[in-house]
N, CA, C, O and the ligand as a Tripos MOL2 file, in Angstrom:
@<TRIPOS>MOLECULE
protein
  273   271    69     0     0
PROTEIN
NO_CHARGES

@<TRIPOS>ATOM
      1 N           1.4310  -16.9330   19.6170 N.3       1 MET1
      2 CA          0.9550  -18.2430   18.7980 C.3       1 MET1
      3 C           0.1170  -17.5450   17.6060 C.2       1 MET1
      4 O          -0.5310  -16.5040   17.7170 O.2       1 MET1
      5 N           0.2640  -18.3330   16.4430 N.am      2 ALA2
      6 CA         -0.2310  -17.8390   15.0700 C.3       2 ALA2
      7 C          -1.0830  -19.0140   14.4980 C.2       2 ALA2
      8 O          -1.0240  -20.1700   14.9160 O.2       2 ALA2
      9 N          -1.8790  -18.5710   13.4910 N.am      3 PHE3
     10 CA         -2.4600  -19.6330   12.9020 C.3       3 PHE3
     11 C          -2.2110  -19.5280   11.2600 C.2       3 PHE3
     12 O          -1.9220  -18.4610   10.7170 O.2       3 PHE3
     13 N          -2.3570  -20.7370   10.5730 N.am      4 CYS4
     14 CA         -2.0790  -20.7320    9.2020 C.3       4 CYS4
     15 C          -3.2540  -20.0850    8.4230 C.2       4 CYS4
     16 O          -4.4490  -20.3710    8.4920 O.2       4 CYS4
     17 N          -2.6450  -19.1580    7.6760 N.am      5 ILE5
     18 CA         -3.6720  -18.3660    6.8840 C.3       5 ILE5
     19 C          -4.2160  -19.1350    5.7520 C.2       5 ILE5
     20 O          -5.0720  -18.6100    5.0390 O.2       5 ILE5
     21 N          -3.8150  -20.2820    5.5320 N.am      6 ASN6
     22 CA         -4.2240  -21.1920    4.4910 C.3       6 ASN6
     23 C          -5.3390  -22.3160    5.0570 C.2       6 ASN6
     24 O          -6.4750  -22.3940    4.5880 O.2       6 ASN6
     25 N          -4.8240  -23.1940    6.1660 N.am      7 CYS7
     26 CA         -5.5370  -24.3060    6.6290 C.3       7 CYS7
     27 C          -6.1390  -23.9170    7.9650 C.2       7 CYS7
     28 O          -7.1280  -24.5260    8.3720 O.2       7 CYS7
     29 N          -5.5650  -22.8840    8.7050 N.am      8 GLY8
     30 CA         -6.0850  -22.5020    9.9490 C.3       8 GLY8
     31 C          -5.4110  -23.3350   11.0810 C.2       8 GLY8
     32 O          -5.8880  -23.2480   12.2130 O.2       8 GLY8
     33 N          -4.4020  -24.0830   10.8670 N.am      9 GLN9
     34 CA         -3.7320  -24.9210   11.9080 C.3       9 GLN9
     35 C          -2.8620  -24.0820   12.8050 C.2       9 GLN9
     36 O          -2.1770  -23.1980   12.2890 O.2       9 GLN9
     37 N          -2.8340  -24.2590   13.9390 N.am     10 MET10
     38 CA         -2.0520  -23.6390   14.8330 C.3      10 MET10
     39 C          -0.4520  -23.7260   14.5370 C.2      10 MET10
     40 O           0.0660  -24.8290   14.3680 O.2      10 MET10
     41 N           0.2980  -22.5510   14.4820 N.am     11 GLN11
     42 CA          1.6500  -22.4410   14.0370 C.3      11 GLN11
     43 C           2.4650  -21.9800   15.2540 C.2      11 GLN11
     44 O           1.8850  -21.3560   16.1430 O.2      11 GLN11
     45 N           3.7210  -22.2400   15.3420 N.am     12 ALA12
     46 CA          4.6030  -21.5940   16.2530 C.3      12 ALA12
     47 C           4.7660  -20.1710   15.6240 C.2      12 ALA12
     48 O           4.4980  -19.8910   14.4560 O.2      12 ALA12
     49 N           5.2580  -19.2890   16.6020 N.am     13 ASP13
     50 CA          5.4190  -18.0100   16.1530 C.3      13 ASP13
     51 C           6.7510  -17.8210   15.1610 C.2      13 ASP13
     52 O           7.7920  -18.4430   15.3760 O.2      13 ASP13
     53 N           6.6370  -17.1490   14.3590 N.am     14 GLY14
     54 CA          7.8880  -16.9470   13.3350 C.3      14 GLY14
     55 C           7.9090  -18.2250   12.3350 C.2      14 GLY14
     56 O           8.9250  -18.4410   11.6750 O.2      14 GLY14
     57 N           6.9280  -18.9550   12.2460 N.am     15 THR15
     58 CA          6.9800  -19.9840   11.2110 C.3      15 THR15
     59 C           6.7240  -19.3040    9.8860 C.2      15 THR15
     60 O           5.8720  -18.4220    9.7680 O.2      15 THR15
     61 N           7.4400  -19.7090    8.9440 N.am     16 ARG16
     62 CA          7.3730  -19.0510    7.5930 C.3      16 ARG16
     63 C           6.4710  -20.0040    6.7030 C.2      16 ARG16
     64 O           5.7250  -19.5250    5.8480 O.2      16 ARG16
     65 N           6.5580  -21.3050    6.9200 N.am     17 PHE17
     66 CA          5.7640  -22.2730    6.1380 C.3      17 PHE17
     67 C           4.8800  -23.1460    7.0520 C.2      17 PHE17
     68 O           5.3820  -23.6410    8.0610 O.2      17 PHE17
     69 N           3.6290  -23.3490    6.7520 N.am     18 CYS18
     70 CA          2.8050  -24.1800    7.5650 C.3      18 CYS18
     71 C           3.4100  -25.6430    7.4880 C.2      18 CYS18
     72 O           3.7460  -26.1670    6.4260 O.2      18 CYS18
     73 N           3.5080  -26.2190    8.6840 N.am     19 ARG19
     74 CA          4.1040  -27.6630    8.6690 C.3      19 ARG19
     75 C           2.7310  -28.5910    8.3790 C.2      19 ARG19
     76 O           2.8860  -29.8120    8.3850 O.2      19 ARG19
     77 N           1.7000  -28.1700    8.1840 N.am     20 PHE20
     78 CA          0.4550  -28.8970    7.8640 C.3      20 PHE20
     79 C           0.2300  -28.9220    6.2310 C.2      20 PHE20
     80 O           0.1090  -29.9460    5.5590 O.2      20 PHE20
     81 N           0.2020  -27.6730    5.7830 N.am     21 CYS21
     82 CA         -0.2890  -27.7210    4.3820 C.3      21 CYS21
     83 C           0.9750  -27.0230    3.4900 C.2      21 CYS21
     84 O           0.9670  -26.9480    2.2620 O.2      21 CYS21
     85 N           1.8600  -26.6210    4.2030 N.am     22 GLY22
     86 CA          3.1770  -25.9670    3.4120 C.3      22 GLY22
     87 C           2.6410  -24.4790    2.9600 C.2      22 GLY22
     88 O           3.3290  -23.9020    2.1180 O.2      22 GLY22
     89 N           1.7850  -23.9940    3.3200 N.am     23 GLY23
     90 CA          1.4680  -22.6200    2.9130 C.3      23 GLY23
     91 C           2.4410  -21.7020    3.4930 C.2      23 GLY23
     92 O           2.8610  -21.8900    4.6340 O.2      23 GLY23
     93 N           2.8590  -20.6310    2.7100 N.am     24 GLN24
     94 CA          3.7450  -19.6360    3.2860 C.3      24 GLN24
     95 C           2.8740  -18.6010    4.1870 C.2      24 GLN24
     96 O           1.8040  -18.0910    3.8550 O.2      24 GLN24
     97 N           3.5190  -18.4240    5.3020 N.am     25 GLN25
     98 CA          2.8660  -17.3890    6.2370 C.3      25 GLN25
     99 C           3.3250  -15.9880    6.2620 C.2      25 GLN25
    100 O           4.5200  -15.7280    6.1160 O.2      25 GLN25
    101 N           2.4130  -15.0500    6.4450 N.am     26 PRO26
    102 CA          2.8920  -13.6950    6.2290 C.3      26 PRO26
    103 C           3.7450  -13.4230    7.6390 C.2      26 PRO26
    104 O           3.1060  -13.2670    8.6790 O.2      26 PRO26
    105 N           5.0160  -13.3770    7.6460 N.am     27 GLY27
    106 CA          5.7870  -12.9850    8.8250 C.3      27 GLY27
    107 C           5.5810  -11.5740    9.1580 C.2      27 GLY27
    108 O           4.9540  -10.8670    8.3690 O.2      27 GLY27
    109 N           6.0640  -11.0780   10.2880 N.am     28 GLU28
    110 CA          6.0740   -9.6910   10.5950 C.3      28 GLU28
    111 C           6.7840   -8.8630    9.6730 C.2      28 GLU28
    112 O           6.3950   -7.7170    9.4470 O.2      28 GLU28
    113 N           7.9550   -9.4260    9.0350 N.am     29 GLN29
    114 CA          8.5740   -8.5850    8.1970 C.3      29 GLN29
    115 C           7.8120   -8.3490    6.8860 C.2      29 GLN29
    116 O           7.9640   -7.2990    6.2620 O.2      29 GLN29
    117 N           7.0700   -9.2340    6.5080 N.am     30 LEU30
    118 CA          6.1900   -9.1680    5.3320 C.3      30 LEU30
    119 C           5.1180   -8.2290    5.5000 C.2      30 LEU30
    120 O           4.8360   -7.3870    4.6480 O.2      30 LEU30
    121 N           4.4850   -8.3760    6.6580 N.am     31 ILE31
    122 CA          3.4290   -7.3770    7.0220 C.3      31 ILE31
    123 C           3.9580   -5.8610    7.1360 C.2      31 ILE31
    124 O           3.3120   -4.9060    6.7040 O.2      31 ILE31
    125 N           5.0070   -5.7690    7.6650 N.am     32 ALA32
    126 CA          5.6670   -4.3830    7.8320 C.3      32 ALA32
    127 C           6.0340   -3.9660    6.3910 C.2      32 ALA32
    128 O           5.7300   -2.8280    6.0340 O.2      32 ALA32
    129 N           6.6050   -4.7190    5.6170 N.am     33 ARG33
    130 CA          6.6650   -4.2460    4.1710 C.3      33 ARG33
    131 C           5.5160   -3.8870    3.4640 C.2      33 ARG33
    132 O           5.4690   -2.8840    2.7520 O.2      33 ARG33
    133 N           4.5740   -4.6750    3.6320 N.am     34 LEU34
    134 CA          3.4390   -4.3610    2.8960 C.3      34 LEU34
    135 C           2.7030   -3.0060    3.3150 C.2      34 LEU34
    136 O           2.1150   -2.2520    2.5390 O.2      34 LEU34
    137 N           2.8570   -2.8360    4.7730 N.am     35 ARG35
    138 CA          2.2820   -1.5320    5.3740 C.3      35 ARG35
    139 C           3.1260   -0.4740    4.8330 C.2      35 ARG35
    140 O           2.6140    0.6170    4.5840 O.2      35 ARG35
    141 N           4.4380   -0.6950    4.6140 N.am     36 MET36
    142 CA          5.3210    0.4640    4.1990 C.3      36 MET36
    143 C           4.8220    0.7420    2.8080 C.2      36 MET36
    144 O           4.6490    1.9120    2.4680 O.2      36 MET36
    145 N           4.5650   -0.3070    1.9300 N.am     37 GLU37
    146 CA          4.4040   -0.1490    0.4730 C.3      37 GLU37
    147 C           2.9610    0.5610    0.4060 C.2      37 GLU37
    148 O           2.7910    1.3430   -0.5290 O.2      37 GLU37
    149 N           2.0940    0.3950    1.1520 N.am     38 ALA38
    150 CA          0.6700    0.9330    1.1990 C.3      38 ALA38
    151 C           0.9600    2.3330    1.5420 C.2      38 ALA38
    152 O           0.4620    3.2280    0.8580 O.2      38 ALA38
    153 N           1.7090    2.5940    2.5250 N.am     39 GLU39
    154 CA          2.0350    4.0410    2.8250 C.3      39 GLU39
    155 C           2.6220    4.8490    1.7930 C.2      39 GLU39
    156 O           2.2830    6.0230    1.6480 O.2      39 GLU39
    157 N           3.6440    4.1900    0.9300 N.am     40 ALA40
    158 CA          4.3090    4.8860   -0.1060 C.3      40 ALA40
    159 C           3.1420    5.2300   -1.2440 C.2      40 ALA40
    160 O           3.0790    6.3520   -1.7470 O.2      40 ALA40
    161 N           2.2840    4.2290   -1.5790 N.am     41 ILE41
    162 CA          1.3680    4.5030   -2.5390 C.3      41 ILE41
    163 C           0.4690    5.5130   -2.1660 C.2      41 ILE41
    164 O           0.0950    6.3220   -3.0150 O.2      41 ILE41
    165 N           0.0290    5.5790   -0.8760 N.am     42 ARG42
    166 CA         -0.7810    6.6240   -0.4900 C.3      42 ARG42
    167 C          -0.3370    8.0540   -0.4930 C.2      42 ARG42
    168 O          -1.0190    9.0470   -0.7460 O.2      42 ARG42
    169 N           1.1110    7.9710   -0.1190 N.am     43 PHE43
    170 CA          1.7780    9.3730   -0.3890 C.3      43 PHE43
    171 C           1.9530    9.5950   -1.8170 C.2      43 PHE43
    172 O           1.8020   10.7700   -2.1510 O.2      43 PHE43
    173 N           2.2410    8.7490   -2.7710 N.am     44 GLN44
    174 CA          2.2110    9.0000   -4.2120 C.3      44 GLN44
    175 C           0.8740    9.6460   -4.5790 C.2      44 GLN44
    176 O           0.8430   10.6350   -5.3110 O.2      44 GLN44
    177 N          -0.3150    9.0450   -4.0340 N.am     45 MET45
    178 CA         -1.5600    9.4470   -4.4980 C.3      45 MET45
    179 C          -1.6700   10.8830   -4.0640 C.2      45 MET45
    180 O          -2.0940   11.7640   -4.8130 O.2      45 MET45
    181 N          -1.2350   11.1060   -2.7070 N.am     46 GLN46
    182 CA         -1.6260   12.4970   -2.2770 C.3      46 GLN46
    183 C          -0.6170   13.3810   -3.2290 C.2      46 GLN46
    184 O          -1.0920   14.4290   -3.6670 O.2      46 GLN46
    185 N           0.6310   13.0750   -3.5580 N.am     47 GLN47
    186 CA          1.4580   13.9200   -4.4220 C.3      47 GLN47
    187 C           0.8340   14.1880   -5.7820 C.2      47 GLN47
    188 O           0.9160   15.3060   -6.2900 O.2      47 GLN47
    189 N           0.2000   13.1570   -6.3870 N.am     48 MET48
    190 CA         -0.5170   13.2820   -7.6890 C.3      48 MET48
    191 C          -1.8120   14.2210   -7.5950 C.2      48 MET48
    192 O          -2.0930   15.0560   -8.4550 O.2      48 MET48
    193 N          -2.4290   14.0210   -6.6440 N.am     49 GLN49
    194 CA         -3.6230   14.8670   -6.4370 C.3      49 GLN49
    195 C          -3.2790   16.3440   -6.2240 C.2      49 GLN49
    196 O          -3.9630   17.2440   -6.7100 O.2      49 GLN49
    197 N          -2.2080   16.5500   -5.4890 N.am     50 ALA50
    198 CA         -1.7550   17.9450   -5.2900 C.3      50 ALA50
    199 C          -1.3900   18.4530   -6.5270 C.2      50 ALA50
    200 O          -1.8270   19.5350   -6.9220 O.2      50 ALA50
    201 N          -0.5360   17.6840   -7.2510 N.am     51 GLN51
    202 CA         -0.0480   18.0690   -8.6070 C.3      51 GLN51
    203 C          -1.1790   18.5230   -9.5890 C.2      51 GLN51
    204 O          -1.1820   19.5670  -10.2410 O.2      51 GLN51
    205 N          -2.1100   17.5810   -9.5760 N.am     52 GLN52
    206 CA         -3.4160   17.8900  -10.4350 C.3      52 GLN52
    207 C          -4.1660   19.1020   -9.9470 C.2      52 GLN52
    208 O          -4.7960   19.7690  -10.7670 O.2      52 GLN52
    209 N          -4.1480   19.4250   -8.7260 N.am     53 MET53
    210 CA         -4.8810   20.5230   -8.2210 C.3      53 MET53
    211 C          -4.0790   21.8710   -8.8860 C.2      53 MET53
    212 O          -4.6580   22.7620   -9.5090 O.2      53 MET53
    213 N          -2.7840   21.8260   -8.6440 N.am     54 GLN54
    214 CA         -1.8390   22.8050   -9.1510 C.3      54 GLN54
    215 C          -2.1590   23.0020  -10.7050 C.2      54 GLN54
    216 O          -2.4410   24.1180  -11.1410 O.2      54 GLN54
    217 N          -2.1080   21.9470  -11.4640 N.am     55 ASN55
    218 CA         -2.2190   21.8970  -12.9710 C.3      55 ASN55
    219 C          -3.6670   22.6480  -13.1710 C.2      55 ASN55
    220 O          -3.7820   23.5570  -13.9930 O.2      55 ASN55
    221 N          -4.6010   22.2660  -12.4780 N.am     56 MET56
    222 CA         -5.9670   22.7210  -12.7230 C.3      56 MET56
    223 C          -5.9730   24.2360  -12.4480 C.2      56 MET56
    224 O          -6.4760   25.0190  -13.2540 O.2      56 MET56
    225 N          -5.4270   24.6210  -11.3400 N.am     57 ASN57
    226 CA         -5.4620   26.2100  -10.9930 C.3      57 ASN57
    227 C          -4.4650   26.8960  -12.1200 C.2      57 ASN57
    228 O          -4.8220   27.9890  -12.5600 O.2      57 ASN57
    229 N          -3.3730   26.3810  -12.5590 N.am     58 TYR58
    230 CA         -2.5480   26.8100  -13.4700 C.3      58 TYR58
    231 C          -3.3480   26.9200  -14.8760 C.2      58 TYR58
    232 O          -3.2770   27.9300  -15.5750 O.2      58 TYR58
    233 N          -4.0190   25.9250  -15.1750 N.am     59 GLY59
    234 CA         -4.8180   25.9780  -16.4160 C.3      59 GLY59
    235 C          -5.9780   26.9790  -16.5460 C.2      59 GLY59
    236 O          -6.2840   27.5380  -17.5990 O.2      59 GLY59
    237 N          -6.6200   27.1520  -15.3010 N.am     60 GLN60
    238 CA         -7.6780   28.1810  -15.2020 C.3      60 GLN60
    239 C          -6.9790   29.5810  -15.4560 C.2      60 GLN60
    240 O          -7.4310   30.3880  -16.2680 O.2      60 GLN60
    241 N          -5.7700   29.8190  -14.6510 N.am     61 GLN61
    242 CA         -5.1190   31.1200  -14.9090 C.3      61 GLN61
    243 C          -4.9410   31.3410  -16.4110 C.2      61 GLN61
    244 O          -5.2590   32.4090  -16.9350 O.2      61 GLN61
    245 N          -4.4560   30.3720  -17.0570 N.am     62 GLN62
    246 CA         -4.0240   30.3280  -18.5540 C.3      62 GLN62
    247 C          -5.1980   30.9170  -19.1280 C.2      62 GLN62
    248 O          -5.1950   32.0010  -19.7120 O.2      62 GLN62
    249 N          -6.3030   30.1140  -18.9350 N.am     63 ASN63
    250 CA         -7.6800   30.3350  -19.7850 C.3      63 ASN63
    251 C          -7.9450   31.8430  -19.4700 C.2      63 ASN63
    252 O          -8.2490   32.5830  -20.4050 O.2      63 ASN63
    253 N          -7.8480   32.3230  -18.2270 N.am     64 GLN64
    254 CA         -8.3100   33.7160  -17.9660 C.3      64 GLN64
    255 C          -7.3500   34.7220  -18.9110 C.2      64 GLN64
    256 O          -7.7520   35.6540  -19.6070 O.2      64 GLN64
    257 N          -6.1550   34.3260  -18.7570 N.am     65 GLN65
    258 CA         -5.2030   35.3300  -19.5440 C.3      65 GLN65
    259 C          -5.5660   35.2640  -21.1210 C.2      65 GLN65
    260 O          -5.4630   36.2350  -21.8700 O.2      65 GLN65
    261 N          -6.0060   33.9740  -21.5170 N.am     66 ARG66
    262 CA         -6.2720   34.0240  -22.9900 C.3      66 ARG66
    263 C          -7.5140   34.7620  -23.3820 C.2      66 ARG66
    264 O          -7.6810   35.3040  -24.4750 O.2      66 ARG66
    265 N          -8.3840   34.7340  -22.3760 N.am     67 ARG67
    266 CA         -9.7170   35.3210  -22.5470 C.3      67 ARG67
    267 C          -9.5300   36.8870  -22.8110 C.2      67 ARG67
    268 O         -10.2110   37.4950  -23.6360 O.2      67 ARG67
    269 N          -8.4580   37.5200  -21.9660 N.am     68 TRP68
    270 CA         -8.3790   38.8810  -22.0500 C.3      68 TRP68
    271 C          -7.8040   39.2440  -23.4370 C.2      68 TRP68
    272 O          -7.6390   40.4240  -23.7470 O.2      68 TRP68
    273 ZN         -1.4770  -24.5840    6.7430 Zn       69 ZN69
@<TRIPOS>BOND
     1     1     2 1
     2     2     3 1
     3     3     4 2
     4     3     5 am
     5     5     6 1
     6     6     7 1
     7     7     8 2
     8     7     9 am
     9     9    10 1
    10    10    11 1
    11    11    12 2
    12    11    13 am
    13    13    14 1
    14    14    15 1
    15    15    16 2
    16    15    17 am
    17    17    18 1
    18    18    19 1
    19    19    20 2
    20    19    21 am
    21    21    22 1
    22    22    23 1
    23    23    24 2
    24    23    25 am
    25    25    26 1
    26    26    27 1
    27    27    28 2
    28    27    29 am
    29    29    30 1
    30    30    31 1
    31    31    32 2
    32    31    33 am
    33    33    34 1
    34    34    35 1
    35    35    36 2
    36    35    37 am
    37    37    38 1
    38    38    39 1
    39    39    40 2
    40    39    41 am
    41    41    42 1
    42    42    43 1
    43    43    44 2
    44    43    45 am
    45    45    46 1
    46    46    47 1
    47    47    48 2
    48    47    49 am
    49    49    50 1
    50    50    51 1
    51    51    52 2
    52    51    53 am
    53    53    54 1
    54    54    55 1
    55    55    56 2
    56    55    57 am
    57    57    58 1
    58    58    59 1
    59    59    60 2
    60    59    61 am
    61    61    62 1
    62    62    63 1
    63    63    64 2
    64    63    65 am
    65    65    66 1
    66    66    67 1
    67    67    68 2
    68    67    69 am
    69    69    70 1
    70    70    71 1
    71    71    72 2
    72    71    73 am
    73    73    74 1
    74    74    75 1
    75    75    76 2
    76    75    77 am
    77    77    78 1
    78    78    79 1
    79    79    80 2
    80    79    81 am
    81    81    82 1
    82    82    83 1
    83    83    84 2
    84    83    85 am
    85    85    86 1
    86    86    87 1
    87    87    88 2
    88    87    89 am
    89    89    90 1
    90    90    91 1
    91    91    92 2
    92    91    93 am
    93    93    94 1
    94    94    95 1
    95    95    96 2
    96    95    97 am
    97    97    98 1
    98    98    99 1
    99    99   100 2
   100    99   101 am
   101   101   102 1
   102   102   103 1
   103   103   104 2
   104   103   105 am
   105   105   106 1
   106   106   107 1
   107   107   108 2
   108   107   109 am
   109   109   110 1
   110   110   111 1
   111   111   112 2
   112   111   113 am
   113   113   114 1
   114   114   115 1
   115   115   116 2
   116   115   117 am
   117   117   118 1
   118   118   119 1
   119   119   120 2
   120   119   121 am
   121   121   122 1
   122   122   123 1
   123   123   124 2
   124   123   125 am
   125   125   126 1
   126   126   127 1
   127   127   128 2
   128   127   129 am
   129   129   130 1
   130   130   131 1
   131   131   132 2
   132   131   133 am
   133   133   134 1
   134   134   135 1
   135   135   136 2
   136   135   137 am
   137   137   138 1
   138   138   139 1
   139   139   140 2
   140   139   141 am
   141   141   142 1
   142   142   143 1
   143   143   144 2
   144   143   145 am
   145   145   146 1
   146   146   147 1
   147   147   148 2
   148   147   149 am
   149   149   150 1
   150   150   151 1
   151   151   152 2
   152   151   153 am
   153   153   154 1
   154   154   155 1
   155   155   156 2
   156   155   157 am
   157   157   158 1
   158   158   159 1
   159   159   160 2
   160   159   161 am
   161   161   162 1
   162   162   163 1
   163   163   164 2
   164   163   165 am
   165   165   166 1
   166   166   167 1
   167   167   168 2
   168   167   169 am
   169   169   170 1
   170   170   171 1
   171   171   172 2
   172   171   173 am
   173   173   174 1
   174   174   175 1
   175   175   176 2
   176   175   177 am
   177   177   178 1
   178   178   179 1
   179   179   180 2
   180   179   181 am
   181   181   182 1
   182   182   183 1
   183   183   184 2
   184   183   185 am
   185   185   186 1
   186   186   187 1
   187   187   188 2
   188   187   189 am
   189   189   190 1
   190   190   191 1
   191   191   192 2
   192   191   193 am
   193   193   194 1
   194   194   195 1
   195   195   196 2
   196   195   197 am
   197   197   198 1
   198   198   199 1
   199   199   200 2
   200   199   201 am
   201   201   202 1
   202   202   203 1
   203   203   204 2
   204   203   205 am
   205   205   206 1
   206   206   207 1
   207   207   208 2
   208   207   209 am
   209   209   210 1
   210   210   211 1
   211   211   212 2
   212   211   213 am
   213   213   214 1
   214   214   215 1
   215   215   216 2
   216   215   217 am
   217   217   218 1
   218   218   219 1
   219   219   220 2
   220   219   221 am
   221   221   222 1
   222   222   223 1
   223   223   224 2
   224   223   225 am
   225   225   226 1
   226   226   227 1
   227   227   228 2
   228   227   229 am
   229   229   230 1
   230   230   231 1
   231   231   232 2
   232   231   233 am
   233   233   234 1
   234   234   235 1
   235   235   236 2
   236   235   237 am
   237   237   238 1
   238   238   239 1
   239   239   240 2
   240   239   241 am
   241   241   242 1
   242   242   243 1
   243   243   244 2
   244   243   245 am
   245   245   246 1
   246   246   247 1
   247   247   248 2
   248   247   249 am
   249   249   250 1
   250   250   251 1
   251   251   252 2
   252   251   253 am
   253   253   254 1
   254   254   255 1
   255   255   256 2
   256   255   257 am
   257   257   258 1
   258   258   259 1
   259   259   260 2
   260   259   261 am
   261   261   262 1
   262   262   263 1
   263   263   264 2
   264   263   265 am
   265   265   266 1
   266   266   267 1
   267   267   268 2
   268   267   269 am
   269   269   270 1
   270   270   271 1
   271   271   272 2
@<TRIPOS>SUBSTRUCTURE
     1 MET1         2 RESIDUE 1 A MET
     2 ALA2         6 RESIDUE 1 A ALA
     3 PHE3        10 RESIDUE 1 A PHE
     4 CYS4        14 RESIDUE 1 A CYS
     5 ILE5        18 RESIDUE 1 A ILE
     6 ASN6        22 RESIDUE 1 A ASN
     7 CYS7        26 RESIDUE 1 A CYS
     8 GLY8        30 RESIDUE 1 A GLY
     9 GLN9        34 RESIDUE 1 A GLN
    10 MET10       38 RESIDUE 1 A MET
    11 GLN11       42 RESIDUE 1 A GLN
    12 ALA12       46 RESIDUE 1 A ALA
    13 ASP13       50 RESIDUE 1 A ASP
    14 GLY14       54 RESIDUE 1 A GLY
    15 THR15       58 RESIDUE 1 A THR
    16 ARG16       62 RESIDUE 1 A ARG
    17 PHE17       66 RESIDUE 1 A PHE
    18 CYS18       70 RESIDUE 1 A CYS
    19 ARG19       74 RESIDUE 1 A ARG
    20 PHE20       78 RESIDUE 1 A PHE
    21 CYS21       82 RESIDUE 1 A CYS
    22 GLY22       86 RESIDUE 1 A GLY
    23 GLY23       90 RESIDUE 1 A GLY
    24 GLN24       94 RESIDUE 1 A GLN
    25 GLN25       98 RESIDUE 1 A GLN
    26 PRO26      102 RESIDUE 1 A PRO
    27 GLY27      106 RESIDUE 1 A GLY
    28 GLU28      110 RESIDUE 1 A GLU
    29 GLN29      114 RESIDUE 1 A GLN
    30 LEU30      118 RESIDUE 1 A LEU
    31 ILE31      122 RESIDUE 1 A ILE
    32 ALA32      126 RESIDUE 1 A ALA
    33 ARG33      130 RESIDUE 1 A ARG
    34 LEU34      134 RESIDUE 1 A LEU
    35 ARG35      138 RESIDUE 1 A ARG
    36 MET36      142 RESIDUE 1 A MET
    37 GLU37      146 RESIDUE 1 A GLU
    38 ALA38      150 RESIDUE 1 A ALA
    39 GLU39      154 RESIDUE 1 A GLU
    40 ALA40      158 RESIDUE 1 A ALA
    41 ILE41      162 RESIDUE 1 A ILE
    42 ARG42      166 RESIDUE 1 A ARG
    43 PHE43      170 RESIDUE 1 A PHE
    44 GLN44      174 RESIDUE 1 A GLN
    45 MET45      178 RESIDUE 1 A MET
    46 GLN46      182 RESIDUE 1 A GLN
    47 GLN47      186 RESIDUE 1 A GLN
    48 MET48      190 RESIDUE 1 A MET
    49 GLN49      194 RESIDUE 1 A GLN
    50 ALA50      198 RESIDUE 1 A ALA
    51 GLN51      202 RESIDUE 1 A GLN
    52 GLN52      206 RESIDUE 1 A GLN
    53 MET53      210 RESIDUE 1 A MET
    54 GLN54      214 RESIDUE 1 A GLN
    55 ASN55      218 RESIDUE 1 A ASN
    56 MET56      222 RESIDUE 1 A MET
    57 ASN57      226 RESIDUE 1 A ASN
    58 TYR58      230 RESIDUE 1 A TYR
    59 GLY59      234 RESIDUE 1 A GLY
    60 GLN60      238 RESIDUE 1 A GLN
    61 GLN61      242 RESIDUE 1 A GLN
    62 GLN62      246 RESIDUE 1 A GLN
    63 ASN63      250 RESIDUE 1 A ASN
    64 GLN64      254 RESIDUE 1 A GLN
    65 GLN65      258 RESIDUE 1 A GLN
    66 ARG66      262 RESIDUE 1 A ARG
    67 ARG67      266 RESIDUE 1 A ARG
    68 TRP68      270 RESIDUE 1 A TRP
    69 ZN69       273 GROUP 0 **** ****
């Protein structure tokens, strides 16, 4: 059993639209997709952070070489 995210009325499982207010319900597929997108964004952030760390290390090495 599920409840409308808009008006809070009880909904049958798998209902896509509330029969009381017509509000669209987040189905399991949508929740799964959102979860996957959040996971993908987190992965991208990690990649970016790793790349920034590499760039920083590279820049420091460059500076050291220039100083000599
Ligand atoms: Zn509703």
